[in-house]
C-alpha positions as CSV (number, residue, x, y, z in Angstrom):
1,M,176.4,57.4,69.3
2,I,173.6,58.7,71.1
3,V,170.5,57.0,71.5
4,K,167.5,59.4,72.2
5,R,164.8,58.2,74.8
6,G,161.4,56.8,73.4
7,I,158.3,56.4,74.4
8,S,159.1,55.0,77.6
9,D,162.1,56.1,79.7
10,L,165.1,54.0,79.9
11,C,165.5,51.9,83.2
12,T,168.3,53.3,85.9
13,F,170.6,50.4,86.9
14,S,171.1,50.3,90.5
15,L,174.5,48.8,91.3
16,L,176.2,51.5,88.5
17,R,175.0,54.8,88.7
18,T,176.1,55.8,84.7
19,L,177.8,52.9,83.0
20,K,176.5,49.6,82.1
21,R,179.5,47.0,80.5
22,I,178.8,44.7,78.3
23,S,181.5,41.7,77.3
24,C,181.1,41.0,73.6
25,E,180.9,37.1,73.7
26,S,183.7,36.2,71.3
27,N,186.2,38.6,72.2
28,Q,185.9,39.4,76.3
29,R,188.5,41.9,75.6
30,N,185.7,44.2,73.6
31,L,183.8,46.2,76.1
32,F,181.1,48.2,75.4
33,Y,179.3,51.1,77.8
34,L,175.8,52.4,77.8
35,N,176.1,55.6,79.7
36,F,172.5,56.6,80.8
37,N,171.7,60.0,81.7
38,S,168.3,62.2,82.1
39,N,168.3,62.8,78.2
40,T,170.5,60.0,76.6
41,C,172.0,56.7,76.3
42,R,175.6,57.2,75.2
43,A,177.3,54.2,73.6
44,Q,180.9,54.2,74.1
45,E,183.8,51.9,73.5
46,T,186.6,51.4,76.2
47,F,190.1,53.1,75.2
48,L,191.5,49.4,74.3
49,P,192.6,49.9,70.5
50,K,190.4,48.6,67.5
51,T,187.6,46.9,69.4
52,N,184.3,46.2,68.4
53,L,181.3,44.4,69.2
54,C,180.6,41.5,67.6
55,S,178.0,41.6,64.6
56,K,174.5,40.4,64.1
57,R,174.3,39.9,67.8
58,T,171.3,41.3,69.4
59,Y,171.9,42.5,73.5
60,H,169.7,42.5,76.1
61,L,170.3,45.3,78.7
62,N,169.8,43.9,82.5
63,C,168.4,45.4,84.8
64,N,166.3,45.4,88.3
65,N,163.1,46.9,86.4
66,N,161.6,44.3,85.1
67,K,158.8,46.1,83.5
68,N,162.0,47.7,81.0
69,K,163.1,45.5,78.8
70,S,165.7,47.3,76.5
71,Y,167.6,45.5,73.5
72,F,170.0,46.8,70.8
73,K,171.0,44.8,67.5
74,M,174.7,45.1,66.2
75,K,175.1,44.9,62.4
76,D,178.4,45.3,60.6
77,H,180.2,46.5,64.3
78,Q,177.4,49.2,64.4
79,M,174.4,49.4,66.7
80,I,171.7,49.9,64.3
81,S,168.6,49.6,66.5
82,M,167.6,49.7,70.0
83,Y,164.0,48.7,71.3
84,Q,162.7,49.1,74.4
85,N,159.0,47.4,75.6
86,G,158.7,46.7,72.3
87,H,159.2,50.5,71.3
88,S,161.7,51.7,69.1
89,L,164.1,54.1,69.7
90,E,165.4,56.8,67.4
91,M,169.2,57.1,67.5
92,K,171.7,59.2,66.0
93,R,175.6,59.3,65.4
94,C,177.8,60.9,68.0
95,N,181.0,62.1,66.4
96,H,183.0,62.3,69.8
97,S,182.2,58.7,71.6
98,Y,184.6,57.0,69.9
99,S,187.3,59.0,70.4
100,K,190.8,57.1,71.6
101,M,192.1,59.8,73.0
102,A,192.0,61.1,77.3
103,K,189.5,63.8,77.7
104,I,191.8,66.9,78.4
105,I,190.6,68.4,82.3
106,D,190.3,72.3,81.3
107,G,191.8,73.7,84.6
108,K,190.9,76.6,83.4
109,R,187.2,76.4,83.0
110,I,186.8,74.4,86.3
111,A,188.9,77.6,88.2
112,Q,186.5,80.1,86.5
113,E,184.0,78.1,87.7
114,I,184.9,78.4,91.5
115,R,185.8,82.0,91.2
116,G,182.1,82.9,90.3
117,E,180.5,80.5,92.8
118,L,183.1,82.3,94.9
119,K,182.3,86.0,93.9
120,Q,178.8,84.9,94.5
121,K,179.6,84.0,98.2
122,V,181.9,87.2,99.3
123,T,179.0,89.2,97.4
124,E,176.4,87.8,99.8
125,W,178.8,87.9,102.5
126,V,179.3,91.6,102.2
127,A,175.9,92.5,101.8
128,Q,175.6,90.9,105.1
129,G,177.5,93.8,106.8
130,H,180.9,92.2,106.6
131,R,183.6,93.9,104.9
132,P,185.8,92.0,102.4
133,P,188.2,89.5,102.9
134,Q,191.4,90.9,102.7
135,L,194.5,89.1,101.5
136,T,198.4,89.9,101.9
137,A,201.1,88.5,100.3
138,I,204.8,89.4,100.7
139,L,207.5,89.3,98.2
140,V,211.0,89.5,99.1
141,G,213.4,90.5,96.2
142,E,212.9,91.2,92.6
143,D,212.5,87.4,90.9
144,T,210.2,87.7,87.7
145,A,208.1,84.6,87.8
146,S,207.2,85.7,91.5
147,Q,206.3,88.9,91.0
148,T,204.0,87.5,88.1
149,Y,202.4,84.8,90.3
150,V,201.9,87.6,93.1
151,R,200.4,89.9,90.1
152,N,197.8,87.3,89.1
153,K,196.8,86.3,92.7
154,M,196.4,90.0,93.0
155,Q,194.1,89.8,90.2
156,A,192.2,86.9,90.8
157,A,191.3,88.5,94.0
158,K,190.2,91.5,92.6
159,E,188.2,89.3,90.6
160,V,186.2,87.8,93.4
161,G,185.8,90.7,95.2
162,I,188.6,90.1,97.7
163,A,190.6,93.4,98.7
164,S,194.2,92.5,98.4
165,Q,198.0,94.3,98.5
166,T,201.2,93.6,98.1
167,I,204.5,94.3,100.4
168,N,207.0,94.3,98.7
169,L,210.5,94.1,100.6
170,P,214.4,94.2,99.5
171,T,216.1,91.3,99.0
172,T,218.5,92.4,101.9
173,I,215.8,92.1,104.2
174,T,217.1,89.5,107.5
175,E,214.9,87.2,108.9
176,D,214.1,89.0,112.1
177,E,212.8,91.6,110.0
178,L,210.5,89.5,107.9
179,L,209.4,87.9,110.9
180,D,208.6,91.6,112.7
181,K,206.7,92.5,109.5
182,I,204.6,88.9,109.6
183,N,203.9,89.3,113.5
184,E,202.1,92.6,112.5
185,L,200.1,91.3,109.9
186,N,199.0,88.2,112.5
187,D,197.8,90.8,115.0
188,S,196.1,92.9,112.4
189,D,192.3,92.6,112.4
190,L,192.1,94.0,108.8
191,V,193.8,91.3,107.2
192,D,192.2,87.9,107.0
193,G,194.9,86.0,104.7
194,I,199.2,86.1,104.5
195,L,200.7,84.3,101.7
196,V,204.7,84.5,101.8
197,Q,205.5,84.1,98.3
198,L,208.4,81.4,97.3
199,P,211.7,81.2,97.0
200,L,213.0,83.3,99.6
201,P,216.7,84.4,99.1
202,N,218.6,81.7,100.5
203,H,220.1,83.4,103.7
204,I,216.0,83.4,105.2
205,N,214.7,80.1,106.6
206,E,211.5,79.2,104.4
207,R,210.6,76.5,107.4
208,R,210.7,79.3,110.2
209,I,209.2,81.6,107.9
210,C,206.2,79.8,107.4
211,N,205.6,78.7,110.6
212,S,205.7,82.2,111.5
213,V,202.3,82.9,110.2
214,S,199.4,82.8,112.0
215,C,197.7,79.2,111.0
216,E,194.1,81.4,111.0
217,K,195.6,83.2,108.5
218,D,198.0,80.9,106.7
219,V,196.3,80.8,103.3
220,D,198.7,78.8,102.1
221,G,198.6,76.2,104.3
222,F,202.3,75.6,105.0
223,N,202.3,76.1,108.6
224,E,203.6,73.1,110.1
225,K,199.9,73.1,113.1
226,N,198.1,73.2,109.6
227,V,200.3,70.2,107.7
228,G,199.9,68.3,110.9
229,R,196.1,68.7,111.2
230,L,195.7,67.4,107.6
231,C,197.6,64.3,108.1
232,L,194.8,63.7,110.9
233,D,192.2,64.5,109.0
234,M,191.5,67.1,110.9
235,N,190.0,70.7,109.7
236,T,192.4,73.0,108.4
237,L,193.9,75.6,105.4
238,I,195.0,73.3,103.0
239,P,198.1,74.3,100.5
240,C,196.5,75.5,97.5
241,T,197.8,72.9,94.7
242,P,197.2,70.1,96.4
243,L,193.4,71.3,97.1
244,G,193.7,72.4,93.7
245,V,194.3,68.6,92.9
246,Q,191.4,67.2,94.6
247,E,188.9,69.2,93.4
248,L,189.9,68.7,90.0
249,I,189.2,65.2,90.6
250,K,185.9,65.6,92.5
251,R,184.2,67.6,89.8
252,E,185.5,65.7,86.9
253,N,183.5,62.6,89.0
254,I,186.8,60.4,88.7
255,E,186.5,57.7,91.4
256,T,188.8,57.3,94.1
257,F,187.4,55.2,96.5
258,G,189.2,51.9,96.7
259,K,191.0,53.2,93.5
260,N,195.2,52.9,93.6
261,V,197.1,56.4,93.5
262,V,200.0,57.0,92.7
263,V,201.9,60.1,93.7
264,V,205.3,60.9,91.9
265,G,207.2,63.5,94.4
266,R,207.1,63.6,97.8
267,S,207.6,67.9,98.7
268,K,205.8,68.8,102.1
269,N,204.2,71.4,100.3
270,V,202.6,69.6,97.6
271,G,203.2,65.6,97.0
272,M,203.2,64.9,100.8
273,P,199.5,66.9,101.3
274,I,198.3,65.3,97.8
275,A,198.8,61.8,99.3
276,M,197.0,62.7,102.5
277,L,194.3,64.1,100.8
278,M,193.8,61.0,98.5
279,H,193.6,58.3,101.5
280,A,191.6,60.7,103.4
281,D,189.0,59.1,105.8
282,G,185.5,60.0,105.4
283,R,185.0,59.4,109.4
284,N,186.6,62.4,110.4
285,D,186.7,65.9,109.4
286,T,187.7,66.0,105.8
287,S,186.0,65.2,102.7
288,A,186.7,61.2,101.9
289,M,188.9,60.0,98.7
290,D,189.7,56.6,100.8
291,A,192.1,55.7,98.0
292,T,195.4,53.5,98.5
293,V,198.3,55.8,98.2
294,T,201.3,54.9,96.9
295,I,204.6,57.5,96.9
296,C,207.5,57.8,94.6
297,H,210.2,60.1,94.9
298,R,213.6,60.8,93.3
299,F,215.4,57.9,94.8
300,T,213.0,55.4,93.6
301,P,214.3,53.0,90.5
302,P,213.1,53.7,87.4
303,E,211.5,49.9,86.9
304,Q,210.1,50.4,90.1
305,L,208.3,53.7,89.5
306,A,206.7,52.1,85.6
307,V,205.6,49.1,87.6
308,F,204.1,51.4,90.3
309,C,202.7,53.7,87.6
310,R,201.1,50.6,85.6
311,L,198.8,49.8,88.7
312,A,197.5,53.4,88.9
313,D,194.1,54.1,88.5
314,I,195.3,57.9,89.0
315,V,198.9,59.0,88.6
316,I,199.3,62.6,90.0
317,T,203.1,63.7,89.6
318,A,204.3,66.6,90.8
319,T,208.4,66.6,89.8
320,G,209.4,69.1,87.6
321,V,211.2,66.6,85.3
322,P,209.7,66.9,81.5
323,G,208.8,63.8,80.1
324,L,209.4,61.7,83.5
325,I,205.8,59.9,83.0
326,K,205.9,58.0,79.7
327,A,203.2,56.4,77.7
328,D,204.1,53.0,78.4
329,M,203.7,53.6,82.2
330,I,200.0,54.3,82.0
331,K,197.1,51.8,82.7
332,P,194.8,52.1,79.7
333,G,191.9,54.4,81.0
334,A,193.5,56.1,84.2
335,C,193.7,59.7,85.1
336,V,197.1,61.8,85.2
337,I,197.1,64.6,86.9
338,D,200.3,67.1,86.1
339,V,201.3,69.3,88.4
340,G,205.1,69.5,87.3
341,I,205.5,72.9,85.3
342,T,209.0,73.4,83.5
343,R,210.2,75.8,81.3
344,I,212.0,74.5,78.2
345,T,213.3,75.7,74.9
346,D,211.6,73.8,71.8
347,E,213.7,72.9,68.6
348,H,212.4,76.0,67.1
349,G,214.0,77.8,70.0
350,K,211.1,78.9,71.6
351,A,210.6,78.6,75.3
352,K,207.4,76.6,76.5
353,L,205.9,75.4,79.6
354,V,205.5,71.5,80.2
355,G,204.9,69.3,82.6
356,D,206.0,65.9,83.7
357,A,204.4,63.6,81.4
358,D,204.7,62.9,77.9
359,F,201.5,65.0,77.1
360,D,200.9,63.8,73.2
361,N,201.6,60.4,74.0
362,V,200.7,59.8,77.5
363,R,196.9,61.2,76.1
364,K,196.7,58.2,73.5
365,V,196.4,55.8,76.6
366,A,195.0,57.7,79.3
367,G,191.8,58.6,80.4
368,H,192.1,61.7,81.4
369,I,194.7,64.0,81.5
370,T,195.4,67.5,83.0
371,P,197.3,70.0,80.2
372,V,200.4,72.0,81.0
373,P,199.7,75.0,81.0
374,G,195.8,75.4,82.2
375,G,195.6,72.5,84.2
376,V,196.4,72.5,87.8
377,G,198.0,75.8,87.9
378,P,194.7,78.1,87.7
379,M,193.4,75.4,90.2
380,T,195.9,76.9,92.9
381,V,195.0,80.2,92.7
382,A,191.5,79.4,92.9
383,M,192.1,77.5,95.9
384,L,194.3,80.4,97.2
385,M,190.7,82.7,97.4
386,K,189.0,79.6,98.7
387,N,190.8,79.7,101.6
388,T,191.3,83.5,102.1
389,F,186.9,83.6,102.3
390,I,187.2,80.6,104.4
391,A,190.0,82.4,107.0
392,A,187.9,85.5,106.9
393,K,184.5,84.2,107.8
394,N,186.5,81.9,110.2
395,L,188.2,85.0,112.0
396,A,184.9,86.9,111.8
397,G,183.7,84.8,115.0
398,H,180.2,84.0,113.0
399,Q,180.9,80.6,113.0
400,R,183.2,77.7,114.2
401,P,186.6,76.8,112.2
402,E,185.7,75.9,108.5
403,S,188.2,73.5,106.2
404,P,188.3,73.7,102.3
405,V,187.1,69.9,102.3
406,S,185.8,69.3,105.8
407,N,182.5,67.3,106.7
408,N,182.1,68.6,109.9
409,S,183.3,71.8,111.8
410,S,186.1,71.9,114.4
411,N,187.0,73.9,117.4
412,V,190.5,73.3,116.8
413,S,192.6,76.4,116.9
414,C,196.4,77.6,116.7
């Protein structure tokens, strides 16, 4: 339900920015929240099932401003009236306040917002006399999925005003020939960002290729020097998927300070960088997240994985194992970020994409959850565009090196 403002303003609580918790005296499991913003006071139950406040009680909202004394009255388990300084406040029913389902984090919408913001920045950059940022993708072979990914990235670049090109190379190319091509791009003053679409053919060493990309142009964030800087909380270009996960959490205002985060998956391109970002110390260059992080992986016993997840305020899973994260593994109200993506065939013989979490059941327990598709995926592409723009500005030499999540600037160079 929503309580409209009356004659006098509702007071702002000093300890909690938006939420005030009220415990039902006869049943401590029943928790109730009043969420204050600039226009309304929202009353919202927790995710505990079938809980109601006791009826026929008057609850006093304590605050540090003694002039604003607020009360609400309950009858038949519903808030029937609210008063402040003796004035009755108008009330109406809100159809969304009592949902027991998790809020779905719309990665498509957030990514579109970011791309809109970035388009404005690129337009201003070009208006100042700079050339548009240039992104070059290298695609080896004819893998259909890789072709689709690169095509989507090039389309996103066009939308935000970033110039782009794709270099298609045959599967038979040798590792040395590929290294020569990358070195040409490293030396070009017209190229700001370089991405090598993975996976590569088996005869090519992916680690050697990733390390060959100049770390100033490494918009994928896979160069070992950029990875090392991330571990040291230094300014750097950060892998796009972990950066997208962080941006989702920040834009949804999900608290991380002092919270327990479980990262399921330890890949050096996704799981490990996510863990680094989640426990980043704001006293250094990168944006503070300050969570307590536990990393689980394929050799974590299933019963231990369940224990760790049940203790977590945020579960970030990136394994590519459909149905790995089940509803009974999630703490009520926790946030679930699903990075996994797997193509399966359903019972009707149709192909579909699914994540690591049992979405339909987990969303009945979690507080927030990302869908697959439409969650983390669009954010990965948006962060690639952001990294490309940052690389262009850094290479232009008009400012000190910048990081996608930096608090300060750093003069570290590759």
